[in-house]
VOLO-471177 format. One record per residue (C-alpha): residue number from 1; residue in three letters; y, z, x. Coordinates in steps of 0.02 Angstrom, whole numbers, always signed. Each point is the difference from the previous one (the first is absolute). Layout:
BEGIN
<rec pos="NUM" code="ALA" y="Y" z="Z" x="X"/>
...
//
This chain:
BEGIN
<rec pos="1" code="MET" y="+230" z="-465" x="+571"/>
<rec pos="2" code="LYS" y="+29" z="-20" x="-186"/>
<rec pos="3" code="ILE" y="-4" z="+117" x="-149"/>
<rec pos="4" code="HIS" y="-56" z="-80" x="-163"/>
<rec pos="5" code="PHE" y="+43" z="+104" x="-154"/>
<rec pos="6" code="LEU" y="-129" z="-37" x="-136"/>
<rec pos="7" code="GLY" y="+42" z="+139" x="-124"/>
<rec pos="8" code="THR" y="+156" z="+108" x="-1"/>
<rec pos="9" code="CYS" y="-9" z="+98" x="-162"/>
<rec pos="10" code="ALA" y="-33" z="+186" x="-20"/>
<rec pos="11" code="GLY" y="-135" z="+64" x="-116"/>
<rec pos="12" code="THR" y="+83" z="-58" x="-160"/>
<rec pos="13" code="GLU" y="-63" z="-103" x="-145"/>
<rec pos="14" code="PRO" y="-9" z="-187" x="+42"/>
<rec pos="15" code="MET" y="+171" z="-69" x="+47"/>
<rec pos="16" code="MET" y="+58" z="-181" x="-6"/>
<rec pos="17" code="GLY" y="+3" z="-73" x="+175"/>
<rec pos="18" code="ARG" y="-72" z="+153" x="+88"/>
<rec pos="19" code="GLN" y="-177" z="+59" x="+34"/>
<rec pos="20" code="HIS" y="-55" z="+168" x="+67"/>
<rec pos="21" code="MET" y="+11" z="+47" x="+183"/>
<rec pos="22" code="SER" y="-73" z="-110" x="+137"/>
<rec pos="23" code="PHE" y="+60" z="-81" x="+160"/>
<rec pos="24" code="VAL" y="-76" z="-87" x="+151"/>
<rec pos="25" code="ILE" y="+43" z="-1" x="+184"/>
<rec pos="26" code="GLU" y="-35" z="-169" x="+80"/>
<rec pos="27" code="THR" y="-15" z="-12" x="+189"/>
<rec pos="28" code="ARG" y="-105" z="-95" x="+127"/>
<rec pos="29" code="GLY" y="-98" z="-95" x="-132"/>
<rec pos="30" code="ALA" y="-57" z="+154" x="-96"/>
<rec pos="31" code="LEU" y="+54" z="+89" x="-160"/>
<rec pos="32" code="TYR" y="+10" z="+189" x="-13"/>
<rec pos="33" code="TRP" y="+6" z="+52" x="-183"/>
<rec pos="34" code="PHE" y="+87" z="+156" x="-65"/>
<rec pos="35" code="ASP" y="-39" z="+59" x="-176"/>
<rec pos="36" code="ALA" y="-73" z="-114" x="-133"/>
<rec pos="37" code="GLY" y="+93" z="+3" x="-164"/>
<rec pos="38" code="GLU" y="-63" z="-114" x="-138"/>
<rec pos="39" code="GLY" y="+10" z="-186" x="+33"/>
<rec pos="40" code="CYS" y="+40" z="+20" x="+185"/>
<rec pos="41" code="SER" y="-133" z="-120" x="+65"/>
<rec pos="42" code="ARG" y="+46" z="-134" x="-128"/>
<rec pos="43" code="THR" y="+182" z="+12" x="+53"/>
<rec pos="44" code="ALA" y="-48" z="-10" x="+184"/>
<rec pos="45" code="HIS" y="-112" z="-152" x="-25"/>
<rec pos="46" code="ILE" y="+127" z="-95" x="-105"/>
<rec pos="47" code="LYS" y="+133" z="+46" x="+129"/>
<rec pos="48" code="GLY" y="-107" z="-87" x="+132"/>
<rec pos="49" code="LEU" y="-70" z="+148" x="+95"/>
<rec pos="50" code="ASP" y="-175" z="-23" x="+69"/>
<rec pos="51" code="LEU" y="-107" z="+135" x="-81"/>
<rec pos="52" code="LEU" y="-140" z="-40" x="+122"/>
<rec pos="53" code="SER" y="+108" z="+74" x="+138"/>
<rec pos="54" code="VAL" y="+16" z="+174" x="-78"/>
<rec pos="55" code="LYS" y="-56" z="+116" x="+139"/>
<rec pos="56" code="ALA" y="+37" z="+172" x="-72"/>
<rec pos="57" code="VAL" y="+51" z="+76" x="-166"/>
<rec pos="58" code="VAL" y="+87" z="+169" x="-8"/>
<rec pos="59" code="ILE" y="+16" z="+96" x="-164"/>
<rec pos="60" code="SER" y="+135" z="+134" x="+6"/>
<rec pos="61" code="HIS" y="-65" z="+104" x="-146"/>
<rec pos="62" code="PRO" y="-118" z="-20" x="-149"/>
<rec pos="63" code="HIS" y="+123" z="-30" x="-143"/>
<rec pos="64" code="MET" y="-31" z="-155" x="-105"/>
<rec pos="65" code="ASP" y="+164" z="-87" x="+43"/>
<rec pos="66" code="HIS" y="-61" z="-5" x="+181"/>
<rec pos="67" code="THR" y="-184" z="-38" x="-29"/>
<rec pos="68" code="GLY" y="-12" z="-106" x="-159"/>
<rec pos="69" code="GLY" y="-22" z="-164" x="+95"/>
<rec pos="70" code="LEU" y="-121" z="+61" x="+134"/>
<rec pos="71" code="ALA" y="-162" z="-63" x="-76"/>
<rec pos="72" code="ASN" y="+82" z="-165" x="-43"/>
<rec pos="73" code="LEU" y="+62" z="-19" x="+179"/>
<rec pos="74" code="ILE" y="-178" z="+15" x="+68"/>
<rec pos="75" code="TRP" y="-65" z="-117" x="-135"/>
<rec pos="76" code="ASN" y="+134" z="-131" x="+35"/>
<rec pos="77" code="ILE" y="-35" z="+1" x="+187"/>
<rec pos="78" code="SER" y="-182" z="-32" x="-41"/>
<rec pos="79" code="ALA" y="+40" z="-134" x="-129"/>
<rec pos="80" code="ILE" y="+113" z="-95" x="+119"/>
<rec pos="81" code="SER" y="-133" z="+8" x="+135"/>
<rec pos="82" code="ALA" y="-131" z="-68" x="-121"/>
<rec pos="83" code="ASN" y="+108" z="-134" x="-81"/>
<rec pos="84" code="TYR" y="+67" z="-71" x="+163"/>
<rec pos="85" code="GLY" y="-156" z="+28" x="+106"/>
<rec pos="86" code="LEU" y="+99" z="+101" x="+127"/>
<rec pos="87" code="PRO" y="-49" z="+167" x="+78"/>
<rec pos="88" code="HIS" y="+106" z="+155" x="+4"/>
<rec pos="89" code="LYS" y="+85" z="-8" x="+171"/>
<rec pos="90" code="PHE" y="-49" z="+173" x="+57"/>
<rec pos="91" code="GLY" y="-171" z="+20" x="-81"/>
<rec pos="92" code="GLU" y="+43" z="+174" x="-62"/>
<rec pos="93" code="LEU" y="+147" z="+78" x="-89"/>
<rec pos="94" code="LEU" y="+53" z="+178" x="+42"/>
<rec pos="95" code="LEU" y="+51" z="+99" x="-154"/>
<rec pos="96" code="PHE" y="+92" z="+163" x="+26"/>
<rec pos="97" code="VAL" y="+0" z="+114" x="-153"/>
<rec pos="98" code="PRO" y="+57" z="+180" x="-30"/>
<rec pos="99" code="LEU" y="-147" z="+36" x="-115"/>
<rec pos="100" code="LYS" y="-176" z="-73" x="-2"/>
<rec pos="101" code="ASN" y="+8" z="-41" x="-185"/>
<rec pos="102" code="VAL" y="+143" z="-123" x="+28"/>
<rec pos="103" code="TRP" y="-128" z="-116" x="+79"/>
<rec pos="104" code="SER" y="-152" z="+57" x="-101"/>
<rec pos="105" code="GLY" y="+93" z="-40" x="-162"/>
<rec pos="106" code="ALA" y="+47" z="-174" x="+61"/>
<rec pos="107" code="GLU" y="-176" z="-25" x="+67"/>
<rec pos="108" code="THR" y="-74" z="+44" x="-170"/>
<rec pos="109" code="LEU" y="+102" z="-138" x="-81"/>
<rec pos="110" code="LEU" y="-48" z="-125" x="+135"/>
<rec pos="111" code="ASP" y="-184" z="+46" x="-10"/>
<rec pos="112" code="ALA" y="+4" z="-24" x="-189"/>
<rec pos="113" code="ASP" y="+54" z="-179" x="+34"/>
<rec pos="114" code="GLY" y="-157" z="-28" x="+103"/>
<rec pos="115" code="ALA" y="+66" z="+62" x="+168"/>
<rec pos="116" code="SER" y="+12" z="-181" x="+59"/>
<rec pos="117" code="TYR" y="+145" z="+48" x="+115"/>
<rec pos="118" code="LYS" y="-125" z="+88" x="+115"/>
<rec pos="119" code="ARG" y="-71" z="-168" x="+56"/>
<rec pos="120" code="ARG" y="+170" z="-52" x="+67"/>
<rec pos="121" code="LEU" y="+92" z="+159" x="+47"/>
<rec pos="122" code="SER" y="-45" z="+168" x="+73"/>
<rec pos="123" code="VAL" y="+117" z="+135" x="-64"/>
<rec pos="124" code="VAL" y="+4" z="+153" x="+115"/>
<rec pos="125" code="PRO" y="+75" z="+150" x="-92"/>
<rec pos="126" code="CYS" y="+83" z="+132" x="+109"/>
<rec pos="127" code="LEU" y="+60" z="+168" x="-63"/>
<rec pos="128" code="MET" y="+182" z="+29" x="+47"/>
<rec pos="129" code="THR" y="+60" z="+147" x="+103"/>
<rec pos="130" code="ASP" y="+159" z="+40" x="+96"/>
<rec pos="131" code="GLY" y="+24" z="-91" x="+163"/>
<rec pos="132" code="VAL" y="-37" z="-175" x="+63"/>
<rec pos="133" code="LEU" y="-100" z="-93" x="-133"/>
<rec pos="134" code="PHE" y="-13" z="-166" x="+85"/>
<rec pos="135" code="ASP" y="+47" z="-85" x="+163"/>
<rec pos="136" code="ASP" y="-66" z="-174" x="+37"/>
<rec pos="137" code="GLY" y="+120" z="-36" x="+141"/>
<rec pos="138" code="ALA" y="+112" z="-100" x="-116"/>
<rec pos="139" code="VAL" y="+40" z="+130" x="-133"/>
<rec pos="140" code="LYS" y="-4" z="+190" x="+9"/>
<rec pos="141" code="ILE" y="+5" z="+99" x="-163"/>
<rec pos="142" code="THR" y="+29" z="+188" x="+1"/>
<rec pos="143" code="ALA" y="-19" z="+106" x="-158"/>
<rec pos="144" code="TYR" y="+101" z="+154" x="-49"/>
<rec pos="145" code="HIS" y="-50" z="+101" x="-153"/>
<rec pos="146" code="ASN" y="+132" z="+40" x="-130"/>
<rec pos="147" code="MET" y="+13" z="+109" x="-155"/>
<rec pos="148" code="HIS" y="+11" z="-134" x="-135"/>
<rec pos="149" code="ILE" y="-169" z="+62" x="-65"/>
<rec pos="150" code="ARG" y="-19" z="+188" x="+5"/>
<rec pos="151" code="ARG" y="-164" z="+70" x="+65"/>
<rec pos="152" code="ALA" y="-88" z="+166" x="-1"/>
<rec pos="153" code="GLU" y="-27" z="+89" x="+166"/>
<rec pos="154" code="GLY" y="-143" z="-81" x="+94"/>
<rec pos="155" code="GLU" y="+4" z="-162" x="-98"/>
<rec pos="156" code="PRO" y="+33" z="-163" x="+95"/>
<rec pos="157" code="TRP" y="+171" z="-79" x="-4"/>
<rec pos="158" code="ARG" y="+8" z="-138" x="-129"/>
<rec pos="159" code="SER" y="+168" z="-82" x="+35"/>
<rec pos="160" code="PHE" y="+66" z="-74" x="+162"/>
<rec pos="161" code="SER" y="+149" z="-85" x="+82"/>
<rec pos="162" code="PHE" y="-18" z="-118" x="+149"/>
<rec pos="163" code="ARG" y="+78" z="-60" x="+161"/>
<rec pos="164" code="ILE" y="-50" z="-180" x="+39"/>
<rec pos="165" code="GLU" y="+30" z="-64" x="+177"/>
<rec pos="166" code="ALA" y="-17" z="-183" x="+53"/>
<rec pos="167" code="GLU" y="+89" z="-126" x="+110"/>
<rec pos="168" code="GLY" y="+105" z="+139" x="+75"/>
<rec pos="169" code="LYS" y="+69" z="+46" x="-172"/>
<rec pos="170" code="ALA" y="-30" z="+149" x="-115"/>
<rec pos="171" code="ILE" y="-6" z="+3" x="-191"/>
<rec pos="172" code="VAL" y="-12" z="+160" x="-101"/>
<rec pos="173" code="TYR" y="-75" z="-7" x="-174"/>
<rec pos="174" code="SER" y="+31" z="+152" x="-107"/>
<rec pos="175" code="GLY" y="-139" z="-23" x="-127"/>
<rec pos="176" code="ASP" y="+44" z="+118" x="-142"/>
<rec pos="177" code="ILE" y="+76" z="+164" x="+58"/>
<rec pos="178" code="ARG" y="+63" z="+163" x="-73"/>
<rec pos="179" code="GLU" y="+148" z="+25" x="+119"/>
<rec pos="180" code="LEU" y="+86" z="-129" x="+109"/>
<rec pos="181" code="GLN" y="-7" z="+122" x="+146"/>
<rec pos="182" code="GLU" y="-188" z="-27" x="+3"/>
<rec pos="183" code="LEU" y="+38" z="-163" x="+92"/>
<rec pos="184" code="ASP" y="+75" z="+90" x="+151"/>
<rec pos="185" code="SER" y="-160" z="-4" x="+102"/>
<rec pos="186" code="ALA" y="-38" z="-183" x="-35"/>
<rec pos="187" code="ILE" y="+178" z="-53" x="+43"/>
<rec pos="188" code="GLY" y="+6" z="+108" x="+156"/>
<rec pos="189" code="GLU" y="+137" z="-64" x="+114"/>
<rec pos="190" code="GLY" y="+24" z="-155" x="-107"/>
<rec pos="191" code="CYS" y="-74" z="-160" x="-68"/>
<rec pos="192" code="ASP" y="+52" z="-180" x="-29"/>
<rec pos="193" code="CYS" y="-21" z="+9" x="-188"/>
<rec pos="194" code="ALA" y="-56" z="+121" x="-134"/>
<rec pos="195" code="ILE" y="-84" z="-50" x="-163"/>
<rec pos="196" code="THR" y="+50" z="+142" x="-114"/>
<rec pos="197" code="GLU" y="-57" z="+40" x="-175"/>
<rec pos="198" code="THR" y="+137" z="+24" x="-129"/>
<rec pos="199" code="GLY" y="-111" z="+41" x="-147"/>
<rec pos="200" code="HIS" y="+37" z="+185" x="+26"/>
<rec pos="201" code="PHE" y="+172" z="-6" x="+85"/>
<rec pos="202" code="LYS" y="+175" z="-60" x="-41"/>
<rec pos="203" code="ILE" y="+91" z="-123" x="+112"/>
<rec pos="204" code="ASP" y="+127" z="+133" x="+50"/>
<rec pos="205" code="ALA" y="-138" z="+117" x="+60"/>
<rec pos="206" code="VAL" y="-83" z="-137" x="+103"/>
<rec pos="207" code="HIS" y="+167" z="-43" x="+80"/>
<rec pos="208" code="ALA" y="+37" z="+182" x="+40"/>
<rec pos="209" code="TYR" y="-169" z="+19" x="+85"/>
<rec pos="210" code="TYR" y="+14" z="-157" x="+107"/>
<rec pos="211" code="ALA" y="+184" z="+26" x="+46"/>
<rec pos="212" code="GLU" y="-49" z="+98" x="+155"/>
<rec pos="213" code="LYS" y="-162" z="-91" x="+40"/>
<rec pos="214" code="ASN" y="-21" z="-132" x="+134"/>
<rec pos="215" code="VAL" y="-70" z="-130" x="-120"/>
<rec pos="216" code="GLY" y="+43" z="-185" x="+1"/>
<rec pos="217" code="CYS" y="-27" z="-65" x="-177"/>
<rec pos="218" code="VAL" y="-52" z="+97" x="-155"/>
<rec pos="219" code="TYR" y="-101" z="-96" x="-129"/>
<rec pos="220" code="PHE" y="-4" z="+78" x="-174"/>
<rec pos="221" code="SER" y="-170" z="-24" x="-80"/>
<rec pos="222" code="HIS" y="-112" z="+87" x="-129"/>
<rec pos="223" code="ASN" y="+162" z="-14" x="-99"/>
<rec pos="224" code="GLY" y="+29" z="+117" x="-146"/>
<rec pos="225" code="ARG" y="+109" z="+10" x="-154"/>
<rec pos="226" code="GLU" y="+168" z="+8" x="+87"/>
<rec pos="227" code="ILE" y="-28" z="-169" x="+83"/>
<rec pos="228" code="LEU" y="-106" z="-79" x="-136"/>
<rec pos="229" code="GLY" y="+126" z="+47" x="-134"/>
<rec pos="230" code="ASP" y="+152" z="-72" x="+90"/>
<rec pos="231" code="SER" y="-56" z="-118" x="+137"/>
<rec pos="232" code="GLU" y="+171" z="-81" x="+27"/>
<rec pos="233" code="GLY" y="+93" z="+165" x="+3"/>
<rec pos="234" code="SER" y="-131" z="+73" x="+118"/>
<rec pos="235" code="ARG" y="+16" z="-146" x="+121"/>
<rec pos="236" code="GLU" y="+188" z="+25" x="+3"/>
<rec pos="237" code="LYS" y="-21" z="+186" x="+30"/>
<rec pos="238" code="VAL" y="-125" z="-25" x="+141"/>
<rec pos="239" code="ALA" y="+115" z="-128" x="+81"/>
<rec pos="240" code="ALA" y="+147" z="+119" x="-11"/>
<rec pos="241" code="LEU" y="-96" z="+146" x="+75"/>
<rec pos="242" code="PHE" y="-112" z="-86" x="+127"/>
<rec pos="243" code="GLY" y="+87" z="-166" x="+34"/>
<rec pos="244" code="CYS" y="-124" z="-126" x="+68"/>
<rec pos="245" code="ARG" y="-119" z="+142" x="+47"/>
<rec pos="246" code="GLY" y="-57" z="+26" x="-180"/>
<rec pos="247" code="VAL" y="-106" z="-122" x="-100"/>
<rec pos="248" code="ILE" y="-80" z="+20" x="-171"/>
<rec pos="249" code="ALA" y="-168" z="-86" x="+22"/>
<rec pos="250" code="GLU" y="-56" z="-127" x="-130"/>
<rec pos="251" code="ASP" y="-175" z="-65" x="-36"/>
<rec pos="252" code="CYS" y="-43" z="-151" x="+111"/>
<rec pos="253" code="MET" y="+139" z="+42" x="+124"/>
<rec pos="254" code="THR" y="-41" z="-32" x="+183"/>
<rec pos="255" code="VAL" y="+102" z="+74" x="+143"/>
<rec pos="256" code="ASP" y="-10" z="-15" x="+189"/>
<rec pos="257" code="VAL" y="-4" z="+158" x="+103"/>
//
């Protein structure tokens, strides 16, 4: 199983060498897509990933740095199918969203372009709730709401973290969170790696949280000002605190789990 980091930047202005948040899990000939920051599908295609093998897309919350490339992802899958005369491998693409308008907004853009994607790809939008989102026998994805986006009583949760299980391994993806302790349920008794956002947390706080957790490797992503402003110093600090267990993710990085 591989993790392909496509975008590792928090919701900042455009940064040289980094795009907004997106990564892909690759296993058993399929791609499972998490968040869709701008340019994610272009990066994946140029990196050599087969967009026709995208089986599911999961959007953690509706902020633009996690959704800006969603419509383009669907359009690029369709364009590759048309240009190379190849079908999408699974016929339909499952799209898990925390709010209906995440998909309806992307769909409006795609329809304005003639909705040609519909001839080549069936997008099945699914509204996200707590619990098991998806289990195809190869990958199981469980969602856990968090407080990154506040809500009024009775409103649906709009921000989620995830536990991803495949090939006997477990990956926890924080999404954007308000408190690191919100990851307790997803981590449970432990996981092989954790993809943790640092757009809202300092390196020291992340280290303090994981110090007593049964977690193999911690990948820093959705990186914020501390890391973006001093990348070399941040790498040295992460190495000093975490040793080989801590990695600051970079765009286009691929790691084996």
